[in-house]
N, C-alpha and C positions, 0 to 999 in steps of 0.2 A: 540667266547663267548660260554660258556657251557650252557646247558639247565638250570642248577641251577641259573647261573648269569642272564639269560634271565627272569626266573621266578621272581627273586628278583627285577629286574628292573620293571617288569610288576606290582608287588605289590607296589613298591614305587610310580609308576605313578598313580595307583589307589588311593593310600593314598593322594597324592597331589591333585588329582581331588576331592576326597571326602572332603578334608580339605578346598578347595575353596568353595564347597557347604556349608560347616559348617560356614565359615567366612561370607558368604552371609546372612545366617540365623542370625548369631550373630550380624551383622550390623543392623538388624531390631529388636533387642531385646527390643527396647523401645515400640514395639507394644504389648509386653506381658502384660496381664491384671490380671494374677493370678500367684500364686506360682507354680502351675503345669506347666504352660507355661514356666516360668523361669527355672524349673527343666529340661525341654526338652533341653535347651541350655547347662546346666551343665552336663546332661547325655551325650549329644553329645560330649562335650569336653573330658569327661572321656573315652568314647569309641574311640575317636580319638587318645588319648594318649595310650590306650591299643593297638590299631592297629599299631601305630608307634613303640611301644616297640617290638611287635611281628615281625614286618618287620626288625627291627634292630637285633633281635635275629636270624632271618634267615641268616643274613650276618655272624654271628659268630657261627652258629650251625655246629657241626662236622657231619660227615657222619652218625654216629649212631643215633644222635638226629634229623636229618633232617626231617624225616617224622612226628615226633611228633610236632616239631616246625612249620612245614608247616601246619599241621592240626590246630594248635592253631592260626596261622596267618589267615587262611581261616575263622575260627570262629570269630575272632576279626573283620575281614573285614565285614563279614555278619552282625554282631551285629551293627557295625558302620553304614553301609549302610541302614539297616532296621530302625535304629533310625533316620537317616537323612530323610528317606522317611516319617516316621510318623511326624517328626518335620516340614518337608516341607509342608505336607498337613495341619497341624495345622496353620502354618504361612500363607498359602494361604487363609484359612478361616479368620484369623485375618486381613489380608490385605483387603479382600473383605468386612469384617465388618466395618473396618475403612473407606474404600472408601464409603460404603453405608451411614455411619453416616455423613461424610463430604458432600456427595451429598445432603442428607436430610437437612443439615444446610444451604447449598447454595440455595436449593430450597426454604427453609423457609425465608432466607434473601431476595431472589429474590421476593417472594410473598409479604414480608413486603415492599420492595422498590416499587413494583407495587402499593400497597395500598397507600404508601406515595405519589407516583406520581399522582395517581388518586385523592387523597384527595387534593393535591396541585392544580391540574388542576381544580377540582370542585370549590375549594375556589377561585382560580384566576378568574374562569368564573363568580362565584357569585359576587366577588368583582368588576369585570368589569361591570357586569350588574347593581349592586347596585350603583356604581359610575356614570354610565351613567344615571340611573334612578334618582339619587340624583341631578345630574347636570341638567338634563332636567326639573325636578320638580322645582329646585331652580330658574333656568333661567325664566321659564314660570310664576311661581307663584310669584316670587319676583318682576318681571317686572309688573305683574298685580297688586300686592299690592302697589308698588311704584306709579303706575298710579292712583290707587284709592286714595292714600295719596295726590298726586298732585291735583287731582280733589277736595279732601276735602279742600285743602288750598284755592281754588278759590270759593268754595260754600258759600252761605249765606242763612240764614233763614231755611225754610223747606227742601231745597235742601241740606243744610249742614248736617241736621239730617239724611237724607237718605244716603248721602255720607259716613257719620261716621258709620252708621250701616253696609253698604257694606264693608267698610274698616275693621271694627272689625271682621266681619264674615270671610273675606279673611284671616286676621291675625290668627284667631282661627284655620281655616282650615290648614293654613301653619304650625302652631305649632303642630297640631294633626298629620299631615302627617310626619312631622319631627320626632315626638316622636315614631311613628310606625316604621319608617325606622331605627332609632337608636336602637330600641328594637330588630330588626332583624339583625342588623349589629354587628359582633364580634369586629370590629375595631371602636367602638363608638368614642373614643377620637380623631381618625384621620379623622373623618368625618367632612366635611365642615358644616354639619347641626348641629354639636355640638355647633356652635356659636349662634344658635337660641335659645333663652330662652324658656322653656316650662312653 
């Protein structure tokens, strides 16, 4: 193999390598956010084509044109490589920016989910407490009110008047507590206390 053939093969290999770099950038062109960034891809394609043409010209150059074509190929290679370097840096920044935006979105969504979970846990704890409070309240006070009503049914004369006053006071207290609990409860309609008239 002559020195000239070896040089042509070296330039072809460099063109293939640079083209692979270009194709990597081109595959990420959806990251481009502006015309300038898209122009980097277009410019790289043009410089790739220039470099390819100059390498092909090397194969067909005669001895007299060899040095001129070789110089043109070197310039085309340098322009292509420089352009790829600039585009590569730009794409690194675009990728990092994209990643930072997605990380921020994920952090934001994670924070929202943490808030939802905390709100759900708080609501569940409040509902649990309220349900237990309602249940204890109803069990104790309804049993007491029922007992007073039963006593009222057996009372006569002055004892009946006293029993009636005690029963009505217990009933008012039961309704007032029910009203307060329902006012604090977001699930008013689901509460067993909603059955108690105010």
